[in-house]
DRENSEZA-784804 format. One record per residue: residue number from 0; z, x, y of N, C-alpha, C in turn. Coordinates in nm, 4 decimals, always signed. Layout:
+-----+----------+----------+----------+----------+----------+----------+----------+----------+----------+
|   i |      nup |    neast |   nnorth |     caup |   caeast |  canorth |      cup |    ceast |   cnorth |
+-----+----------+----------+----------+----------+----------+----------+----------+----------+----------+
| NUM |        Z |        X |        Y |        Z |        X |        Y |        Z |        X |        Y |
...
+-----+----------+----------+----------+----------+----------+----------+----------+----------+----------+
This chain:
+-----+----------+----------+----------+----------+----------+----------+----------+----------+----------+
|   i |      nup |    neast |   nnorth |     caup |   caeast |  canorth |      cup |    ceast |   cnorth |
+-----+----------+----------+----------+----------+----------+----------+----------+----------+----------+
|   0 |  +0.0013 |  +0.0828 |  -0.1147 |  -0.0075 |  -0.0013 |  +0.0042 |  -0.0006 |  +0.0816 |  +0.1228 |
|   1 |  +0.0354 |  +0.2154 |  +0.1189 |  +0.0352 |  +0.3016 |  +0.2420 |  -0.1024 |  +0.3480 |  +0.2787 |
|   2 |  -0.1936 |  +0.3482 |  +0.1789 |  -0.3320 |  +0.3890 |  +0.2183 |  -0.4216 |  +0.2736 |  +0.2142 |
|   3 |  -0.5053 |  +0.2741 |  +0.3211 |  -0.6112 |  +0.1739 |  +0.3369 |  -0.7460 |  +0.2409 |  +0.2828 |
|   4 |  -0.8053 |  +0.1658 |  +0.1919 |  -0.9279 |  +0.2280 |  +0.1284 |  -1.0571 |  +0.1689 |  +0.1996 |
|   5 |  -1.1604 |  +0.2530 |  +0.2053 |  -1.2934 |  +0.2114 |  +0.2496 |  -1.3485 |  +0.1118 |  +0.1403 |
|   6 |  -1.4430 |  +0.0270 |  +0.1756 |  -1.5055 |  -0.0622 |  +0.0771 |  -1.6534 |  -0.0527 |  +0.0910 |
|   7 |  -1.7152 |  -0.0409 |  -0.0235 |  -1.8732 |  -0.0531 |  -0.0231 |  -1.9059 |  -0.1792 |  -0.1043 |
|   8 |  -1.9863 |  -0.2658 |  -0.0324 |  -2.0383 |  -0.3811 |  -0.0951 |  -2.1904 |  -0.3584 |  -0.1353 |
|   9 |  -2.2144 |  -0.3330 |  -0.2598 |  -2.3390 |  -0.2935 |  -0.3066 |  -2.4179 |  -0.4134 |  -0.3713 |
|  10 |  -2.5307 |  -0.4540 |  -0.3132 |  -2.6039 |  -0.5718 |  -0.3539 |  -2.7285 |  -0.5325 |  -0.4328 |
|  11 |  -2.7373 |  -0.5863 |  -0.5504 |  -2.8498 |  -0.5511 |  -0.6439 |  -2.9871 |  -0.6126 |  -0.5878 |
|  12 |  -3.0971 |  -0.5609 |  -0.6476 |  -3.2319 |  -0.6189 |  -0.6220 |  -3.2599 |  -0.7479 |  -0.6880 |
|  13 |  -3.3739 |  -0.8044 |  -0.6614 |  -3.4131 |  -0.9219 |  -0.7375 |  -3.4262 |  -0.8947 |  -0.8870 |
|  14 |  -3.3982 |  -1.0070 |  -0.9539 |  -3.4077 |  -0.9947 |  -1.1074 |  -3.3090 |  -0.8969 |  -1.1693 |
|  15 |  -3.2034 |  -0.8667 |  -1.1041 |  -3.1093 |  -0.7764 |  -1.1508 |  -2.9650 |  -0.8342 |  -1.1488 |
|  16 |  -2.8524 |  -0.7587 |  -1.1662 |  -2.7306 |  -0.8109 |  -1.1809 |  -2.6288 |  -0.7060 |  -1.1309 |
|  17 |  -2.5204 |  -0.7414 |  -1.0751 |  -2.4146 |  -0.6564 |  -1.0216 |  -2.3636 |  -0.5614 |  -1.1247 |
|  18 |  -2.3564 |  -0.5988 |  -1.2456 |  -2.2983 |  -0.5080 |  -1.3553 |  -2.4059 |  -0.3951 |  -1.3748 |
|  19 |  -2.5265 |  -0.4209 |  -1.3538 |  -2.6286 |  -0.3070 |  -1.3652 |  -2.6188 |  -0.2145 |  -1.2400 |
|  20 |  -2.6085 |  -0.2707 |  -1.1342 |  -2.6148 |  -0.1948 |  -1.0112 |  -2.4898 |  -0.1098 |  -0.9746 |
|  21 |  -2.3779 |  -0.1548 |  -1.0388 |  -2.2548 |  -0.0808 |  -1.0220 |  -2.2610 |  +0.0577 |  -1.0652 |
|  22 |  -2.3509 |  +0.0866 |  -1.1684 |  -2.3455 |  +0.2175 |  -1.2217 |  -2.4175 |  +0.3169 |  -1.1232 |
|  23 |  -2.4919 |  +0.2777 |  -1.0284 |  -2.5469 |  +0.3517 |  -0.9363 |  -2.4385 |  +0.4137 |  -0.8371 |
|  24 |  -2.3231 |  +0.3441 |  -0.8263 |  -2.2234 |  +0.3711 |  -0.7264 |  -2.0905 |  +0.4230 |  -0.7964 |
|  25 |  -2.0582 |  +0.3984 |  -0.9164 |  -1.9333 |  +0.4097 |  -0.9756 |  -1.8852 |  +0.5583 |  -0.9589 |
|  26 |  -1.9715 |  +0.6566 |  -0.9877 |  -1.9258 |  +0.8011 |  -0.9789 |  -1.8860 |  +0.8404 |  -0.8364 |
|  27 |  -1.9631 |  +0.7874 |  -0.7387 |  -1.9202 |  +0.8163 |  -0.6027 |  -1.8001 |  +0.7542 |  -0.5639 |
|  28 |  -1.7739 |  +0.6236 |  -0.6052 |  -1.6597 |  +0.5531 |  -0.5683 |  -1.5374 |  +0.6259 |  -0.6316 |
|  29 |  -1.5402 |  +0.6654 |  -0.7600 |  -1.4270 |  +0.7350 |  -0.8150 |  -1.4044 |  +0.8713 |  -0.7450 |
|  30 |  -1.5036 |  +0.9560 |  -0.7250 |  -1.4804 |  +1.0817 |  -0.6768 |  -1.4541 |  +1.0845 |  -0.5214 |
|  31 |  -1.4917 |  +0.9890 |  -0.4471 |  -1.4659 |  +0.9757 |  -0.3113 |  -1.3531 |  +0.8863 |  -0.2637 |
|  32 |  -1.3050 |  +0.8045 |  -0.3555 |  -1.1827 |  +0.7214 |  -0.3340 |  -1.2102 |  +0.6060 |  -0.2482 |
|  33 |  -1.3252 |  +0.5286 |  -0.2729 |  -1.3555 |  +0.3997 |  -0.2126 |  -1.3534 |  +0.2923 |  -0.3140 |
|  34 |  -1.3279 |  +0.1686 |  -0.2597 |  -1.3355 |  +0.0456 |  -0.3494 |  -1.4771 |  +0.0079 |  -0.3455 |
|  35 |  -1.5291 |  -0.0432 |  -0.4577 |  -1.6653 |  -0.0816 |  -0.4697 |  -1.6674 |  -0.2278 |  -0.5246 |
|  36 |  -1.7488 |  -0.3051 |  -0.4553 |  -1.7746 |  -0.4404 |  -0.5067 |  -1.9360 |  -0.4519 |  -0.5201 |
|  37 |  -1.9745 |  -0.4870 |  -0.6430 |  -2.1122 |  -0.5180 |  -0.6764 |  -2.1263 |  -0.6513 |  -0.7276 |
|  38 |  -2.1307 |  -0.7374 |  -0.6528 |  -2.1406 |  -0.8890 |  -0.6996 |  -2.2788 |  -0.9152 |  -0.7439 |
|  39 |  -2.2937 |  -1.0401 |  -0.7994 |  -2.4248 |  -1.0851 |  -0.8518 |  -2.4583 |  -1.2075 |  -0.7853 |
|  40 |  -2.5969 |  -1.2167 |  -0.7551 |  -2.6406 |  -1.3368 |  -0.6831 |  -2.6257 |  -1.4636 |  -0.7771 |
|  41 |  -2.6273 |  -1.5822 |  -0.7181 |  -2.6138 |  -1.6995 |  -0.7999 |  -2.7463 |  -1.7343 |  -0.8745 |
|  42 |  -2.8554 |  -1.6900 |  -0.8239 |  -2.9877 |  -1.7174 |  -0.8730 |  -3.0466 |  -1.5724 |  -0.9238 |
|  43 |  -3.1870 |  -1.5738 |  -0.9418 |  -3.2485 |  -1.4559 |  -0.9831 |  -3.2532 |  -1.3509 |  -0.8711 |
|  44 |  -3.2201 |  -1.3932 |  -0.7493 |  -3.2163 |  -1.3023 |  -0.6348 |  -3.1258 |  -1.3663 |  -0.5342 |
|  45 |  -3.1004 |  -1.2834 |  -0.4207 |  -3.0099 |  -1.3330 |  -0.3194 |  -3.0745 |  -1.4482 |  -0.2406 |
|  46 |  -2.9869 |  -1.5398 |  -0.1853 |  -3.0471 |  -1.6552 |  -0.1130 |  -3.0853 |  -1.6263 |  +0.0316 |
|  47 |  -3.1917 |  -1.5421 |  +0.0407 |  -3.2344 |  -1.4958 |  +0.1737 |  -3.2631 |  -1.5957 |  +0.2766 |
|  48 |  -3.3206 |  -1.7018 |  +0.2277 |  -3.3468 |  -1.8118 |  +0.3239 |  -3.2324 |  -1.9027 |  +0.3544 |
|  49 |  -3.1232 |  -1.8813 |  +0.2901 |  -3.0028 |  -1.9717 |  +0.3025 |  -2.8805 |  -1.8813 |  +0.2745 |
|  50 |  -2.8414 |  -1.8076 |  +0.3839 |  -2.7348 |  -1.7043 |  +0.3673 |  -2.6097 |  -1.7634 |  +0.3265 |
|  51 |  -2.5803 |  -1.8789 |  +0.3507 |  -2.4536 |  -1.9422 |  +0.3109 |  -2.4382 |  -1.9673 |  +0.1692 |
|  52 |  -2.5429 |  -1.9846 |  +0.0911 |  -2.5372 |  -2.0117 |  -0.0559 |  -2.4704 |  -1.8969 |  -0.1192 |
|  53 |  -2.5243 |  -1.7815 |  -0.1154 |  -2.4583 |  -1.6589 |  -0.1772 |  -2.3365 |  -1.6035 |  -0.0856 |
|  54 |  -2.3568 |  -1.6301 |  +0.0415 |  -2.2571 |  -1.5741 |  +0.1418 |  -2.1209 |  -1.6358 |  +0.1156 |
|  55 |  -2.1110 |  -1.7626 |  +0.0777 |  -1.9761 |  -1.8246 |  +0.0557 |  -1.9096 |  -1.7586 |  -0.0639 |
|  56 |  -1.9916 |  -1.7258 |  -0.1757 |  -1.9312 |  -1.6704 |  -0.2907 |  -1.8812 |  -1.5202 |  -0.2667 |
|  57 |  -1.9695 |  -1.4550 |  -0.1816 |  -1.9368 |  -1.3286 |  -0.1359 |  -1.7997 |  -1.3234 |  -0.0566 |
|  58 |  -1.7952 |  -1.4235 |  +0.0345 |  -1.6661 |  -1.4346 |  +0.1101 |  -1.5421 |  -1.4517 |  +0.0155 |
|  59 |  -1.5636 |  -1.5249 |  -0.0915 |  -1.4563 |  -1.5568 |  -0.1807 |  -1.4092 |  -1.4215 |  -0.2460 |
|  60 |  -1.5229 |  -1.3444 |  -0.2994 |  -1.4873 |  -1.2157 |  -0.3577 |  -1.4115 |  -1.1285 |  -0.2486 |
|  61 |  -1.4667 |  -1.1212 |  -0.1335 |  -1.3959 |  -1.0329 |  -0.0371 |  -1.2482 |  -1.0761 |  -0.0134 |
|  62 |  -1.2316 |  -1.2092 |  +0.0004 |  -1.0844 |  -1.2544 |  +0.0178 |  -0.9956 |  -1.2106 |  -0.0958 |
|  63 |  -1.0617 |  -1.2229 |  -0.2136 |  -0.9791 |  -1.1818 |  -0.3411 |  -0.9420 |  -1.0197 |  -0.3279 |
|  64 |  -1.0406 |  -0.9468 |  -0.2908 |  -1.0117 |  -0.8041 |  -0.2759 |  -0.9117 |  -0.7726 |  -0.1734 |
|  65 |  -0.9275 |  -0.8409 |  -0.0557 |  -0.8330 |  -0.8149 |  +0.0558 |  -0.6960 |  -0.8553 |  +0.0192 |
|  66 |  -0.6800 |  -0.9539 |  -0.0656 |  -0.5367 |  -0.9927 |  -0.1078 |  -0.4786 |  -0.9022 |  -0.2111 |
|  67 |  -0.5635 |  -0.8224 |  -0.2733 |  -0.5120 |  -0.7398 |  -0.3762 |  -0.5051 |  -0.5854 |  -0.3433 |
|  68 |  -0.5953 |  -0.5484 |  -0.2552 |  -0.6061 |  -0.4056 |  -0.2232 |  -0.6038 |  -0.3837 |  -0.0739 |
|  69 |  -0.5350 |  -0.2849 |  -0.0289 |  -0.5345 |  -0.2609 |  +0.1211 |  -0.6685 |  -0.1891 |  +0.1629 |
|  70 |  -0.7539 |  -0.2794 |  +0.2260 |  -0.8834 |  -0.2238 |  +0.2699 |  -0.8782 |  -0.1928 |  +0.4137 |
|  71 |  -0.9319 |  -0.0814 |  +0.4490 |  -0.9591 |  -0.0511 |  +0.5929 |  -1.0719 |  -0.1342 |  +0.6417 |
|  72 |  -1.0546 |  -0.2419 |  +0.7208 |  -1.1563 |  -0.3277 |  +0.7619 |  -1.2661 |  -0.2713 |  +0.8568 |
|  73 |  -1.2200 |  -0.1557 |  +0.9180 |  -1.3143 |  -0.0772 |  +0.9959 |  -1.4026 |  +0.0214 |  +0.9252 |
|  74 |  -1.3799 |  +0.0231 |  +0.7885 |  -1.4695 |  +0.1166 |  +0.7041 |  -1.5286 |  +0.0375 |  +0.5859 |
|  75 |  -1.5982 |  -0.0736 |  +0.6252 |  -1.6729 |  -0.1453 |  +0.5178 |  -1.8169 |  -0.1286 |  +0.5338 |
|  76 |  -1.8888 |  -0.0970 |  +0.4306 |  -2.0324 |  -0.0722 |  +0.4345 |  -2.1028 |  -0.1678 |  +0.3369 |
|  77 |  -2.2019 |  -0.2489 |  +0.3885 |  -2.2853 |  -0.3275 |  +0.3168 |  -2.4158 |  -0.2587 |  +0.2834 |
|  78 |  -2.4484 |  -0.2417 |  +0.1634 |  -2.5778 |  -0.1731 |  +0.1302 |  -2.6426 |  -0.2680 |  +0.0196 |
|  79 |  -2.7705 |  -0.2330 |  -0.0087 |  -2.8335 |  -0.3033 |  -0.1138 |  -2.9782 |  -0.2550 |  -0.1255 |
|  80 |  -3.0238 |  -0.2639 |  -0.2502 |  -3.1626 |  -0.2220 |  -0.2882 |  -3.2665 |  -0.3386 |  -0.2908 |
|  81 |  -3.3720 |  -0.3376 |  -0.2263 |  -3.4829 |  -0.4293 |  -0.2242 |  -3.4180 |  -0.5676 |  -0.1614 |
|  82 |  -3.4225 |  -0.6739 |  -0.2493 |  -3.3752 |  -0.7959 |  -0.1950 |  -3.2289 |  -0.7904 |  -0.1584 |
|  83 |  -3.1516 |  -0.6952 |  -0.2241 |  -3.0047 |  -0.6731 |  -0.1851 |  -2.9990 |  -0.6188 |  -0.0526 |
|  84 |  -3.0955 |  -0.5342 |  -0.0155 |  -3.0965 |  -0.4707 |  +0.1267 |  -3.1272 |  -0.5690 |  +0.2296 |
|  85 |  -3.2213 |  -0.6573 |  +0.2034 |  -3.2642 |  -0.7652 |  +0.2819 |  -3.1473 |  -0.8606 |  +0.3055 |
|  86 |  -3.0724 |  -0.8867 |  +0.2015 |  -2.9654 |  -0.9829 |  +0.2124 |  -2.8548 |  -0.9190 |  +0.2929 |
|  87 |  -2.8193 |  -0.7871 |  +0.2739 |  -2.7182 |  -0.7104 |  +0.3485 |  -2.7546 |  -0.7165 |  +0.4996 |
|  88 |  -2.8790 |  -0.6998 |  +0.5291 |  -2.9197 |  -0.7215 |  +0.6771 |  -2.9074 |  -0.8678 |  +0.7251 |
|  89 |  -2.9306 |  -0.9592 |  +0.6444 |  -2.9039 |  -1.0970 |  +0.6763 |  -2.7625 |  -1.1278 |  +0.6988 |
|  90 |  -2.6779 |  -1.0809 |  +0.6169 |  -2.5364 |  -1.1020 |  +0.6298 |  -2.4814 |  -1.0361 |  +0.7613 |
|  91 |  -2.5370 |  -0.9148 |  +0.7825 |  -2.4909 |  -0.8472 |  +0.9075 |  -2.5339 |  -0.9186 |  +1.0397 |
|  92 |  -2.6584 |  -0.9733 |  +1.0377 |  -2.7132 |  -1.0333 |  +1.1535 |  -2.6662 |  -1.1914 |  +1.1658 |
|  93 |  -2.6226 |  -1.2409 |  +1.0573 |  -2.5900 |  -1.3779 |  +1.0560 |  -2.4512 |  -1.4075 |  +1.1243 |
|  94 |  -2.3637 |  -1.3111 |  +1.1084 |  -2.2281 |  -1.3227 |  +1.1629 |  -2.1415 |  -1.4037 |  +1.0544 |
|  95 |  -2.1811 |  -1.4361 |  +0.9466 |  -2.1149 |  -1.5139 |  +0.8538 |  -1.9887 |  -1.4324 |  +0.7980 |
|  96 |  -2.0305 |  -1.3067 |  +0.7699 |  -1.9236 |  -1.2085 |  +0.7197 |  -1.9198 |  -1.0882 |  +0.8226 |
|  97 |  -1.7951 |  -1.0489 |  +0.8538 |  -1.7834 |  -0.9258 |  +0.9490 |  -1.8380 |  -0.8122 |  +0.8858 |
|  98 |  -1.9576 |  -0.7636 |  +0.9354 |  -2.0382 |  -0.6564 |  +0.8668 |  -2.1053 |  -0.5845 |  +0.9830 |
|  99 |  -2.0565 |  -0.4715 |  +1.0114 |  -2.1001 |  -0.3923 |  +1.1353 |  -2.1717 |  -0.2738 |  +1.0825 |
| 100 |  -2.1641 |  -0.2317 |  +0.9689 |  -2.2313 |  -0.1068 |  +0.9109 |  -2.3097 |  -0.1559 |  +0.7945 |
| 101 |  -2.4449 |  -0.1170 |  +0.7964 |  -2.5319 |  -0.1610 |  +0.6901 |  -2.6311 |  -0.0448 |  +0.6511 |
| 102 |  -2.6489 |  -0.0225 |  +0.5233 |  -2.7431 |  +0.0778 |  +0.4711 |  -2.8374 |  +0.0137 |  +0.3835 |
| 103 |  -2.9495 |  -0.0597 |  +0.4183 |  -3.0380 |  -0.1255 |  +0.3336 |  -3.1323 |  -0.0159 |  +0.2805 |
| 104 |  -3.1754 |  -0.0330 |  +0.1541 |  -3.2710 |  +0.0612 |  +0.0914 |  -3.3909 |  -0.0277 |  +0.0404 |
| 105 |  -3.5150 |  +0.0294 |  +0.0842 |  -3.6468 |  -0.0250 |  +0.0355 |  -3.6379 |  -0.1817 |  +0.0448 |
| 106 |  -3.6394 |  -0.2356 |  +0.1646 |  -3.6203 |  -0.3828 |  +0.1820 |  -3.7086 |  -0.4212 |  +0.3008 |
| 107 |  -3.7105 |  -0.5545 |  +0.3263 |  -3.7838 |  -0.6037 |  +0.4313 |  -3.6781 |  -0.6742 |  +0.5348 |
| 108 |  -3.7077 |  -0.6827 |  +0.6524 |  -3.6153 |  -0.7557 |  +0.7477 |  -3.6275 |  -0.9019 |  +0.7210 |
| 109 |  -3.5154 |  -0.9678 |  +0.7077 |  -3.5188 |  -1.1142 |  +0.6873 |  -3.5467 |  -1.1896 |  +0.8185 |
| 110 |  -3.5777 |  -1.3140 |  +0.8030 |  -3.6069 |  -1.3938 |  +0.9316 |  -3.4820 |  -1.4227 |  +1.0034 |
| 111 |  -3.4493 |  -1.3218 |  +1.0901 |  -3.3171 |  -1.3356 |  +1.1632 |  -3.3510 |  -1.3273 |  +1.3181 |
| 112 |  -3.2346 |  -1.3536 |  +1.3990 |  -3.2407 |  -1.3376 |  +1.5330 |  -3.2024 |  -1.1977 |  +1.5681 |
| 113 |  -3.2814 |  -1.1103 |  +1.6057 |  -3.2488 |  -0.9660 |  +1.6328 |  -3.1396 |  -0.9588 |  +1.7451 |
| 114 |  -3.1171 |  -1.0579 |  +1.8272 |  -3.0091 |  -1.0546 |  +1.9166 |  -2.8663 |  -1.0309 |  +1.8487 |
| 115 |  -2.8611 |  -1.0776 |  +1.7241 |  -2.7397 |  -1.0554 |  +1.6368 |  -2.7333 |  -0.9162 |  +1.5994 |
| 116 |  -2.8207 |  -0.8298 |  +1.6318 |  -2.8029 |  -0.6836 |  +1.5801 |  -2.7191 |  -0.6051 |  +1.6731 |
| 117 |  -2.6879 |  -0.6608 |  +1.7814 |  -2.5961 |  -0.5941 |  +1.8801 |  -2.4699 |  -0.5408 |  +1.8190 |
| 118 |  -2.4542 |  -0.4122 |  +1.8398 |  -2.3273 |  -0.3487 |  +1.7979 |  -2.3286 |  -0.3030 |  +1.6538 |
| 119 |  -2.4321 |  -0.3243 |  +1.5868 |  -2.4426 |  -0.2882 |  +1.4394 |  -2.4826 |  -0.1465 |  +1.4262 |
| 120 |  -2.4377 |  -0.0821 |  +1.3198 |  -2.4802 |  +0.0558 |  +1.2857 |  -2.5550 |  +0.0380 |  +1.1536 |
| 121 |  -2.6870 |  +0.0818 |  +1.1577 |  -2.7757 |  +0.0560 |  +1.0456 |  -2.8451 |  +0.2012 |  +1.0103 |
| 122 |  -2.8359 |  +0.2267 |  +0.8717 |  -2.9123 |  +0.3384 |  +0.8233 |  -2.9996 |  +0.2868 |  +0.7097 |
| 123 |  -3.1255 |  +0.2763 |  +0.7555 |  -3.2277 |  +0.2158 |  +0.6761 |  -3.3141 |  +0.3185 |  +0.6002 |
| 124 |  -3.3162 |  +0.3135 |  +0.4633 |  -3.3940 |  +0.4099 |  +0.3747 |  -3.5003 |  +0.3332 |  +0.3162 |
| 125 |  -3.6187 |  +0.3883 |  +0.3310 |  -3.7392 |  +0.3358 |  +0.2622 |  -3.8343 |  +0.4326 |  +0.2083 |
| 126 |  -3.8909 |  +0.4058 |  +0.0902 |  -3.9763 |  +0.4963 |  +0.0252 |  -4.1231 |  +0.4810 |  +0.0881 |
| 127 |  -4.1836 |  +0.5862 |  +0.1193 |  -4.3182 |  +0.5892 |  +0.1817 |  -4.4231 |  +0.5261 |  +0.0898 |
| 128 |  -4.3944 |  +0.5375 |  -0.0479 |  -4.4906 |  +0.4846 |  -0.1358 |  -4.4507 |  +0.3428 |  -0.1925 |
| 129 |  -4.3605 |  +0.2767 |  -0.1284 |  -4.3090 |  +0.1453 |  -0.1792 |  -4.4332 |  +0.0417 |  -0.1842 |
| 130 |  -4.4596 |  -0.0141 |  -0.2996 |  -4.5648 |  -0.1145 |  -0.3041 |  -4.5098 |  -0.2434 |  -0.2905 |
| 131 |  -4.3898 |  -0.2791 |  -0.3108 |  -4.3353 |  -0.4123 |  -0.3117 |  -4.3094 |  -0.4456 |  -0.1504 |
| 132 |  -4.2423 |  -0.3580 |  -0.0791 |  -4.2205 |  -0.3806 |  +0.0569 |  -4.2794 |  -0.2564 |  +0.1293 |
| 133 |  -4.4071 |  -0.2491 |  +0.1585 |  -4.4730 |  -0.1418 |  +0.2145 |  -4.3955 |  -0.0850 |  +0.3392 |
| 134 |  -4.4023 |  +0.0451 |  +0.3327 |  -4.3258 |  +0.1179 |  +0.4557 |  -4.3822 |  +0.0665 |  +0.5907 |
| 135 |  -4.5071 |  +0.0278 |  +0.6030 |  -4.5705 |  -0.0026 |  +0.7302 |  -4.4884 |  -0.1345 |  +0.7760 |
| 136 |  -4.4487 |  -0.2181 |  +0.6968 |  -4.3843 |  -0.3446 |  +0.7322 |  -4.2438 |  -0.2924 |  +0.7894 |
| 137 |  -4.1885 |  -0.1989 |  +0.7220 |  -4.0475 |  -0.1576 |  +0.7692 |  -4.0528 |  -0.0865 |  +0.9030 |
| 138 |  -4.1605 |  -0.0124 |  +0.9325 |  -4.1839 |  +0.0542 |  +1.0500 |  -4.2007 |  -0.0402 |  +1.1748 |
| 139 |  -4.2416 |  -0.1559 |  +1.1506 |  -4.2563 |  -0.2563 |  +1.2714 |  -4.1219 |  -0.2990 |  +1.3286 |
| 140 |  -4.0178 |  -0.2946 |  +1.2533 |  -3.8948 |  -0.3573 |  +1.2973 |  -3.8100 |  -0.2608 |  +1.3796 |
| 141 |  -3.7747 |  -0.1478 |  +1.3246 |  -3.6889 |  -0.0588 |  +1.3930 |  -3.7068 |  -0.0358 |  +1.5410 |
| 142 |  -3.8414 |  -0.0085 |  +1.5858 |  -3.8472 |  +0.0080 |  +1.7357 |  -3.7977 |  -0.1093 |  +1.8191 |
| 143 |  -3.8007 |  -0.2300 |  +1.7653 |  -3.7454 |  -0.3336 |  +1.8363 |  -3.5922 |  -0.3210 |  +1.8630 |
| 144 |  -3.5299 |  -0.2754 |  +1.7598 |  -3.3898 |  -0.2606 |  +1.7609 |  -3.3507 |  -0.1384 |  +1.8559 |
| 145 |  -3.4205 |  -0.0305 |  +1.8358 |  -3.3874 |  +0.0924 |  +1.9187 |  -3.4203 |  +0.0763 |  +2.0654 |
| 146 |  -3.5410 |  +0.0076 |  +2.0983 |  -3.5836 |  -0.0119 |  +2.2315 |  -3.4802 |  -0.0868 |  +2.3207 |
| 147 |  -3.4080 |  -0.1766 |  +2.2602 |  -3.3093 |  -0.2532 |  +2.3232 |  -3.1684 |  -0.1856 |  +2.3293 |
| 148 |  -3.1596 |  -0.0823 |  +2.2518 |  -3.0445 |  -0.0051 |  +2.2421 |  -2.9177 |  -0.0849 |  +2.2163 |
| 149 |  -2.9391 |  -0.1954 |  +2.1284 |  -2.8362 |  -0.2793 |  +2.0789 |  -2.7398 |  -0.2166 |  +1.9744 |
| 150 |  -2.8069 |  -0.1265 |  +1.8925 |  -2.7465 |  -0.0896 |  +1.7748 |  -2.7710 |  +0.0603 |  +1.7589 |
| 151 |  -2.6951 |  +0.1187 |  +1.6643 |  -2.7103 |  +0.2591 |  +1.6164 |  -2.8019 |  +0.2414 |  +1.4974 |
| 152 |  -2.9267 |  +0.2981 |  +1.5135 |  -3.0252 |  +0.2796 |  +1.3995 |  -3.0742 |  +0.4162 |  +1.3587 |
| 153 |  -3.0763 |  +0.4480 |  +1.2291 |  -3.1369 |  +0.5680 |  +1.1757 |  -3.2350 |  +0.5101 |  +1.0619 |
| 154 |  -3.3508 |  +0.5650 |  +1.0583 |  -3.4497 |  +0.5234 |  +0.9594 |  -3.4921 |  +0.6527 |  +0.8877 |
| 155 |  -3.4918 |  +0.6575 |  +0.7538 |  -3.5286 |  +0.7620 |  +0.6668 |  -3.6328 |  +0.7085 |  +0.5763 |
| 156 |  -3.7561 |  +0.7876 |  +0.5851 |  -3.8615 |  +0.7521 |  +0.4881 |  -3.8734 |  +0.8610 |  +0.3774 |
| 157 |  -3.8710 |  +0.8366 |  +0.2601 |  -3.8697 |  +0.9280 |  +0.1433 |  -4.0021 |  +0.9327 |  +0.0739 |
| 158 |  -4.0647 |  +1.0471 |  +0.0554 |  -4.1915 |  +1.0605 |  -0.0170 |  -4.1669 |  +1.0189 |  -0.1626 |
+-----+----------+----------+----------+----------+----------+----------+----------+----------+----------+
């Protein structure tokens, strides 16, 4: 109870499951001492067009963790791969869940109001050869966020 732990919420991609995605993070969580939550969407992918559908279940999971583990609320990272990254961005921009730091990977920007990006810290990673969400689409969005200086944004394209 004397130590507040950081929390990473890792969201799987479409047609996947939290129990599969947790293995991408478990070694880092153990060696670096953070709490890891890898939930599973209620359908084959996250409810990108209706954030409340999966968002309410995620809220429930977070409340459960907060009731059992002392979490440093200023050190919570939402991340996800593909649809999980898109949903992490949607959660951050919807305001439904307090989410100021997001690290989406290989995803697309959901249909959100970019005004809600104010104050967010985003580290967006994308593969230059991504054929599902082409890098060209990802390149269209970050300049809007940087130009307005609403947020701290870093974009990394990997070959």
